[in-house]
N, C-alpha and C positions, 0 to 999 in steps of 0.2 A: 504494500499498499503507501501512494506516495505522502512522503512527510514535508508538510510543510515549512517547518523548521528549518531544510536545509533548501529550500526555494530561495531563490534569488531575490531581494528587493528591486524590485521594478525601479523605485524611485534614485536610488542609488547607482543604479543601473545606468539609468539617465543622466545623472548629475556627471559620474564618471567620463562616459561616453564623451558630453559637451566640453568636458576637460580638457579631454585626449585630443579631439580635433584642436580645440583653442590653441593648446601646448604645440602642438606641430605645426600649425600657421605662423605662431610667433616664432619657432626654431628657424622655419625658412626665412622669414622676414630678416631673421638675425646675421644670416647666412649669406642673405643675398648681397650685400655690400661688398663681402669679402673675395668674391671671383665676379668675373666679367659676364658670364652667360651661365647662370645656374645649370646643371645638366641631371641634376635630384630634386626633388622635393619630396621631404620628410614626408607631408601630408598625403602625396598623392602615392607614395610606397607603402603608408600605411592604409588608406583607402584600398587599394589593391589587395593588400594582406586580408584586409576586413572580408571583402566580395569573395575572396580566393579560398579561405577557412569555411565560409558561409557554404559555399557550394560543396566541398571538399567533405563536411560532415553532416548535410543537410539530412542525408538516407536514416542517420544512425539518432537524430533527436527525437526523443522519445515525447507522447502525448503531453506527460505532463509539462516538460519546458518550452514546447513548440510556441504557444502563446507569449511567452517572454521573449523568445526568438522574433517572433514577429512585431513584437512592440520594439524592440532592439532596431530592428531594421528600419521601422516607421520612425523612431526618433533618428537613426543616422541620416535619415534621406532628409529630414526636417533641419536639420544641423547643417548639414552641407547646401542645402538651399539657401539658410540665413546666413550663412557666411561668403557665399555667391554674390550674393545680392548686396552685402555689405560691401564686399569689394568694389562692386560695380560702380556707386556712387562714388567711389573715390577717385575714379578714371586714371589709374594707374596702369600703365603698359604690362609692368612684371604682373602685377594682380591680375591682369585680363588673360596674361599666359598661364596662371592658375587655374583660371576658370578652364581655359579649353583643355586643361591637363584633367580636371575633374570629368569634364564631358567624353576623354576619351575614355577613362577608366570605366566609367558607367557603359559606354559602349562594345566595352571589350568585355563586361563582364553582366550584371545584373540585365542589362538592355542589347544583350548581345543578340541576334535573331536569329542566329544557326550555332553559335557554340555549346557543342554538345555537355561540357561539364559545370552548364546552368542548369539545374532542375527549372523545370516548366512552374514546379510548386513556388519556386523562389522568384521568379519572374512574373508571374500572377500577382503575387503579392505586392511588389514593388510595382506594377502597373494598378493594383487596388487604390493603393494609397498615394501616388505620384501626383496626382492632380491637386488631390485636396491639400496634400501638406505645401506644392509649389504655390497655389494659391492663397493659402494662408499666409505664408512668409512674406508673397509678394505685397500683399494687404498692410501686413505689419512695418514694412519695409517704407511703403508709400504713406502710411499714417505719422511714421518717426517724422518724414518728410516736412509732412505739414505740421508739425509740433516742433518744429528744429527754428526758432526765432533767428538764428543766426543763418539760415538757409534763406539766399537773396533770388533763388532760381527752383525751386520744386518741382514744376512744372517738365523743366526738362531734363532734372534727373529722374522723375516716374516715368519718363520716354525710357530712358537709358534702363531703367526697372525691367518695365514690362518687354523691354525687346530681349534683355535676359532670358526672362522665361518664356519667350518665344525660342530662344534658343534650346533650352531645356526641354521643349515638348519634339525636338526635332529628332532623338532617339526612339521616342514613342511614336511617332510617325513612320520611319524606316522599320519598326518592328512590325507595326501595323501590315507593311505591304509584304516583307519580308521572312516574318517567321515559319519555322516547319511546322507547329502545331496550330491546327486551325483555332485550338481555344485561347492562345496568347492572342492570334492576329484579333481575334473579336474583343477581347478586353482592353487591347490596344487601340482600337478603334472606338470604344466605350469611352475611354481615356481621353482622347483627341476629341470626341464629339462634348465631355466635359470640359475641357480646357477652353472651348470656342465659348460655353457659356459663362466660366467663371476668371478668365484670364482677361479682363481690361483695365484700362486705364484710370 
């Protein structure tokens, strides 16, 4: 029988995850001035390891832990969107490159149309939460711009945020066309349709 005392604290997991993502981002920013063209992003490396480990261990996750893993994936995606949108308004070319790296990791792992190491169950869950989390983070970022008294041009920055949100939908559009699984294609199309309704300026 499952012992709830041994279960991971979801709230602690969320806090730890957010902290790790922020630490990786800070590490990258500390290293960037020391080298002309950063060839390695610690955040990118950590993200790749996260998805690779999930894919490898997916089949062995028991029913008692699966809900926690699904929550972990949701909050990981939420933190990733939040960080990317935060970078976007800074309009720094190096941070723009970091966003591009994030997208490449996502296209190579959870949103890869044909990568057989990615379980369809994981793909489906990512697609389930993708648009909801993206729309939520976009709304929060836009609200923050409105509330920032020092921001002289919120509409311009909102346009940048919306453009980035659309970029994050591109892998979903691609998987809706190219996925091997019919179920994954259908779920991706649903996510795209939801994005058309929810992602607005």
